[in-house]
KEFI-910629 format. One record per residue (C-alpha): z, y, x; residue number from 1. Coordinates in nm, 2 decimals. Layout:
<pt Z="Z" Y="Y" X="X" resi="NUM"/>
...
This chain:
<pt Z="0.00" Y="0.00" X="0.00" resi="1"/>
<pt Z="0.08" Y="0.23" X="0.28" resi="2"/>
<pt Z="-0.27" Y="0.18" X="0.42" resi="3"/>
<pt Z="-0.43" Y="0.26" X="0.09" resi="4"/>
<pt Z="-0.23" Y="0.58" X="0.06" resi="5"/>
<pt Z="-0.33" Y="0.69" X="0.41" resi="6"/>
<pt Z="-0.70" Y="0.63" X="0.33" resi="7"/>
<pt Z="-0.67" Y="0.84" X="0.01" resi="8"/>
<pt Z="-0.51" Y="1.13" X="0.20" resi="9"/>
<pt Z="-0.78" Y="1.12" X="0.47" resi="10"/>
<pt Z="-1.05" Y="1.11" X="0.21" resi="11"/>
<pt Z="-0.90" Y="1.40" X="0.01" resi="12"/>
<pt Z="-0.86" Y="1.61" X="0.33" resi="13"/>
<pt Z="-1.23" Y="1.55" X="0.42" resi="14"/>
<pt Z="-1.34" Y="1.63" X="0.07" resi="15"/>
<pt Z="-1.14" Y="1.96" X="0.06" resi="16"/>
<pt Z="-1.28" Y="2.06" X="0.40" resi="17"/>
<pt Z="-1.64" Y="2.00" X="0.28" resi="18"/>
<pt Z="-1.58" Y="2.20" X="-0.04" resi="19"/>
<pt Z="-1.41" Y="2.49" X="0.14" resi="20"/>
<pt Z="-1.66" Y="2.51" X="0.43" resi="21"/>
<pt Z="-1.92" Y="2.78" X="0.42" resi="22"/>
<pt Z="-2.26" Y="2.65" X="0.29" resi="23"/>
<pt Z="-2.62" Y="2.76" X="0.31" resi="24"/>
<pt Z="-2.59" Y="2.94" X="-0.02" resi="25"/>
<pt Z="-2.38" Y="3.21" X="0.14" resi="26"/>
<pt Z="-2.60" Y="3.25" X="0.44" resi="27"/>
<pt Z="-2.79" Y="3.58" X="0.50" resi="28"/>
<pt Z="-3.16" Y="3.57" X="0.41" resi="29"/>
<pt Z="-3.40" Y="3.63" X="0.69" resi="30"/>
<pt Z="-3.60" Y="3.95" X="0.65" resi="31"/>
<pt Z="-3.98" Y="3.93" X="0.60" resi="32"/>
<pt Z="-4.18" Y="3.99" X="0.91" resi="33"/>
<pt Z="-4.33" Y="4.33" X="0.95" resi="34"/>
<pt Z="-4.67" Y="4.39" X="1.09" resi="35"/>
<pt Z="-4.75" Y="4.67" X="1.32" resi="36"/>
<pt Z="-5.09" Y="4.81" X="1.37" resi="37"/>
<pt Z="-5.22" Y="4.80" X="1.73" resi="38"/>
<pt Z="-5.39" Y="5.13" X="1.82" resi="39"/>
<pt Z="-5.74" Y="5.15" X="1.94" resi="40"/>
<pt Z="-5.63" Y="5.28" X="2.28" resi="41"/>
<pt Z="-5.41" Y="4.98" X="2.32" resi="42"/>
<pt Z="-5.70" Y="4.75" X="2.23" resi="43"/>
<pt Z="-5.93" Y="4.93" X="2.48" resi="44"/>
<pt Z="-5.67" Y="4.91" X="2.75" resi="45"/>
<pt Z="-5.62" Y="4.54" X="2.69" resi="46"/>
<pt Z="-6.00" Y="4.48" X="2.70" resi="47"/>
<pt Z="-6.02" Y="4.67" X="3.02" resi="48"/>
<pt Z="-5.74" Y="4.46" X="3.17" resi="49"/>
<pt Z="-5.91" Y="4.14" X="3.06" resi="50"/>
<pt Z="-6.24" Y="4.26" X="3.22" resi="51"/>
<pt Z="-6.06" Y="4.35" X="3.54" resi="52"/>
<pt Z="-5.89" Y="4.01" X="3.54" resi="53"/>
<pt Z="-6.22" Y="3.83" X="3.48" resi="54"/>
<pt Z="-6.37" Y="4.02" X="3.78" resi="55"/>
<pt Z="-6.06" Y="3.93" X="3.99" resi="56"/>
<pt Z="-6.09" Y="3.56" X="3.88" resi="57"/>
<pt Z="-6.46" Y="3.56" X="3.98" resi="58"/>
<pt Z="-6.38" Y="3.71" X="4.32" resi="59"/>
<pt Z="-6.10" Y="3.46" X="4.37" resi="60"/>
<pt Z="-6.33" Y="3.17" X="4.29" resi="61"/>
<pt Z="-6.58" Y="3.29" X="4.55" resi="62"/>
<pt Z="-6.30" Y="3.34" X="4.81" resi="63"/>
<pt Z="-6.15" Y="3.00" X="4.73" resi="64"/>
<pt Z="-6.49" Y="2.83" X="4.77" resi="65"/>
<pt Z="-6.55" Y="3.01" X="5.10" resi="66"/>
<pt Z="-6.20" Y="2.90" X="5.22" resi="67"/>
<pt Z="-6.26" Y="2.54" X="5.12" resi="68"/>
<pt Z="-6.60" Y="2.53" X="5.30" resi="69"/>
<pt Z="-6.45" Y="2.68" X="5.61" resi="70"/>
<pt Z="-6.16" Y="2.44" X="5.60" resi="71"/>
<pt Z="-6.39" Y="2.14" X="5.55" resi="72"/>
<pt Z="-6.62" Y="2.25" X="5.83" resi="73"/>
<pt Z="-6.32" Y="2.28" X="6.07" resi="74"/>
<pt Z="-6.19" Y="1.94" X="5.97" resi="75"/>
<pt Z="-6.54" Y="1.78" X="6.02" resi="76"/>
<pt Z="-6.56" Y="1.94" X="6.37" resi="77"/>
<pt Z="-6.21" Y="1.82" X="6.45" resi="78"/>
<pt Z="-6.30" Y="1.47" X="6.34" resi="79"/>
<pt Z="-6.61" Y="1.47" X="6.55" resi="80"/>
<pt Z="-6.42" Y="1.59" X="6.85" resi="81"/>
<pt Z="-6.16" Y="1.32" X="6.80" resi="82"/>
<pt Z="-6.43" Y="1.06" X="6.77" resi="83"/>
<pt Z="-6.58" Y="1.18" X="7.10" resi="84"/>
<pt Z="-6.24" Y="1.18" X="7.26" resi="85"/>
<pt Z="-6.17" Y="0.83" X="7.15" resi="86"/>
<pt Z="-6.51" Y="0.70" X="7.27" resi="87"/>
<pt Z="-6.45" Y="0.86" X="7.61" resi="88"/>
<pt Z="-6.10" Y="0.71" X="7.62" resi="89"/>
<pt Z="-6.24" Y="0.36" X="7.53" resi="90"/>
<pt Z="-6.51" Y="0.38" X="7.80" resi="91"/>
<pt Z="-6.26" Y="0.49" X="8.06" resi="92"/>
<pt Z="-6.03" Y="0.20" X="7.96" resi="93"/>
<pt Z="-6.32" Y="-0.05" X="7.98" resi="94"/>
<pt Z="-6.42" Y="0.08" X="8.32" resi="95"/>
<pt Z="-6.06" Y="0.05" X="8.46" resi="96"/>
<pt Z="-6.03" Y="-0.30" X="8.32" resi="97"/>
<pt Z="-6.36" Y="-0.40" X="8.50" resi="98"/>
<pt Z="-6.23" Y="-0.24" X="8.83" resi="99"/>
<pt Z="-5.90" Y="-0.42" X="8.79" resi="100"/>
<pt Z="-6.07" Y="-0.75" X="8.73" resi="101"/>
<pt Z="-6.28" Y="-0.71" X="9.05" resi="102"/>
<pt Z="-5.96" Y="-0.62" X="9.24" resi="103"/>
<pt Z="-5.78" Y="-0.92" X="9.10" resi="104"/>
<pt Z="-6.07" Y="-1.15" X="9.20" resi="105"/>
<pt Z="-6.07" Y="-1.01" X="9.55" resi="106"/>
<pt Z="-5.69" Y="-1.06" X="9.59" resi="107"/>
<pt Z="-5.71" Y="-1.41" X="9.45" resi="108"/>
<pt Z="-5.99" Y="-1.50" X="9.69" resi="109"/>
<pt Z="-5.78" Y="-1.37" X="9.98" resi="110"/>
<pt Z="-5.49" Y="-1.57" X="9.87" resi="111"/>
<pt Z="-5.70" Y="-1.88" X="9.83" resi="112"/>
<pt Z="-5.85" Y="-1.84" X="10.18" resi="113"/>
<pt Z="-5.50" Y="-1.80" X="10.32" resi="114"/>
<pt Z="-5.38" Y="-2.11" X="10.14" resi="115"/>
<pt Z="-5.68" Y="-2.31" X="10.26" resi="116"/>
<pt Z="-5.64" Y="-2.20" X="10.62" resi="117"/>
<pt Z="-5.26" Y="-2.28" X="10.62" resi="118"/>
<pt Z="-5.27" Y="-2.63" X="10.46" resi="119"/>
<pt Z="-5.17" Y="-2.92" X="10.68" resi="120"/>
<pt Z="-5.04" Y="-2.88" X="11.03" resi="121"/>
<pt Z="-5.13" Y="-2.54" X="11.16" resi="122"/>
<pt Z="-5.02" Y="-2.36" X="11.47" resi="123"/>
<pt Z="-4.83" Y="-2.03" X="11.44" resi="124"/>
<pt Z="-5.12" Y="-1.84" X="11.59" resi="125"/>
<pt Z="-5.36" Y="-1.98" X="11.33" resi="126"/>
<pt Z="-5.11" Y="-1.90" X="11.05" resi="127"/>
<pt Z="-5.08" Y="-1.54" X="11.19" resi="128"/>
<pt Z="-5.46" Y="-1.50" X="11.20" resi="129"/>
<pt Z="-5.49" Y="-1.62" X="10.84" resi="130"/>
<pt Z="-5.21" Y="-1.39" X="10.73" resi="131"/>
<pt Z="-5.37" Y="-1.09" X="10.90" resi="132"/>
<pt Z="-5.70" Y="-1.18" X="10.74" resi="133"/>
<pt Z="-5.53" Y="-1.19" X="10.40" resi="134"/>
<pt Z="-5.36" Y="-0.86" X="10.45" resi="135"/>
<pt Z="-5.68" Y="-0.70" X="10.56" resi="136"/>
<pt Z="-5.87" Y="-0.84" X="10.26" resi="137"/>
<pt Z="-5.60" Y="-0.71" X="10.02" resi="138"/>
<pt Z="-5.60" Y="-0.37" X="10.19" resi="139"/>
<pt Z="-5.98" Y="-0.35" X="10.16" resi="140"/>
<pt Z="-5.97" Y="-0.45" X="9.79" resi="141"/>
<pt Z="-5.70" Y="-0.19" X="9.73" resi="142"/>
<pt Z="-5.90" Y="0.09" X="9.90" resi="143"/>
<pt Z="-6.21" Y="-0.02" X="9.70" resi="144"/>
<pt Z="-6.02" Y="-0.01" X="9.38" resi="145"/>
<pt Z="-5.87" Y="0.33" X="9.45" resi="146"/>
<pt Z="-6.21" Y="0.47" X="9.54" resi="147"/>
<pt Z="-6.37" Y="0.32" X="9.22" resi="148"/>
<pt Z="-6.09" Y="0.47" X="9.00" resi="149"/>
<pt Z="-6.13" Y="0.81" X="9.17" resi="150"/>
<pt Z="-6.51" Y="0.80" X="9.11" resi="151"/>
<pt Z="-6.46" Y="0.76" X="8.73" resi="152"/>
<pt Z="-6.53" Y="1.07" X="8.53" resi="153"/>
<pt Z="-6.23" Y="1.27" X="8.41" resi="154"/>
<pt Z="-6.09" Y="1.19" X="8.07" resi="155"/>
<pt Z="-6.21" Y="1.44" X="7.81" resi="156"/>
<pt Z="-5.94" Y="1.68" X="7.68" resi="157"/>
<pt Z="-5.79" Y="1.59" X="7.35" resi="158"/>
<pt Z="-5.92" Y="1.80" X="7.06" resi="159"/>
<pt Z="-5.69" Y="2.07" X="6.94" resi="160"/>
<pt Z="-5.60" Y="2.06" X="6.57" resi="161"/>
<pt Z="-5.78" Y="2.35" X="6.40" resi="162"/>
<pt Z="-5.58" Y="2.64" X="6.25" resi="163"/>
<pt Z="-5.65" Y="2.68" X="5.88" resi="164"/>
<pt Z="-5.65" Y="3.03" X="5.73" resi="165"/>
<pt Z="-5.41" Y="3.09" X="5.45" resi="166"/>
<pt Z="-5.54" Y="3.00" X="5.10" resi="167"/>
<pt Z="-5.65" Y="3.30" X="4.89" resi="168"/>
<pt Z="-5.40" Y="3.41" X="4.63" resi="169"/>
<pt Z="-5.49" Y="3.38" X="4.26" resi="170"/>
<pt Z="-5.49" Y="3.71" X="4.07" resi="171"/>
<pt Z="-5.21" Y="3.76" X="3.82" resi="172"/>
<pt Z="-5.30" Y="3.74" X="3.45" resi="173"/>
<pt Z="-5.25" Y="4.05" X="3.24" resi="174"/>
């Protein structure tokens, strides 16, 4: 019974609050919109502003197109310069590999000749002669390698990233 009484009190309180609360019937009515006539001078000024904006938009489009063309030309030139640089780098690397292969072949041949000359029972004098021949062959191969690397053309300089002019600013709408 207590529960039922509590529910009745709560329901009565909510009902009274709804009845006593302000409703839409007491709200203020909104006034009707008023129209104002735009003067001919204002219309003419607006048309002039629109015409000036159209001219500014056209000039902006032309400037933007010129900027894009210049940027694309700079990027294309940069890409071509990078391709040339990479090709030069690859040819230099290939030439150095060929020089190193020749050097390694000469050193291996000198070592093989020394090993062949010192196999079996060999006197100290014969061993020293074979050793001196190996040292001389390695020194000659090293000098030949250094001369061949020095004879290679210089590496091309790396292309510099082009500087891009600032993008044109769009005109402000009236």
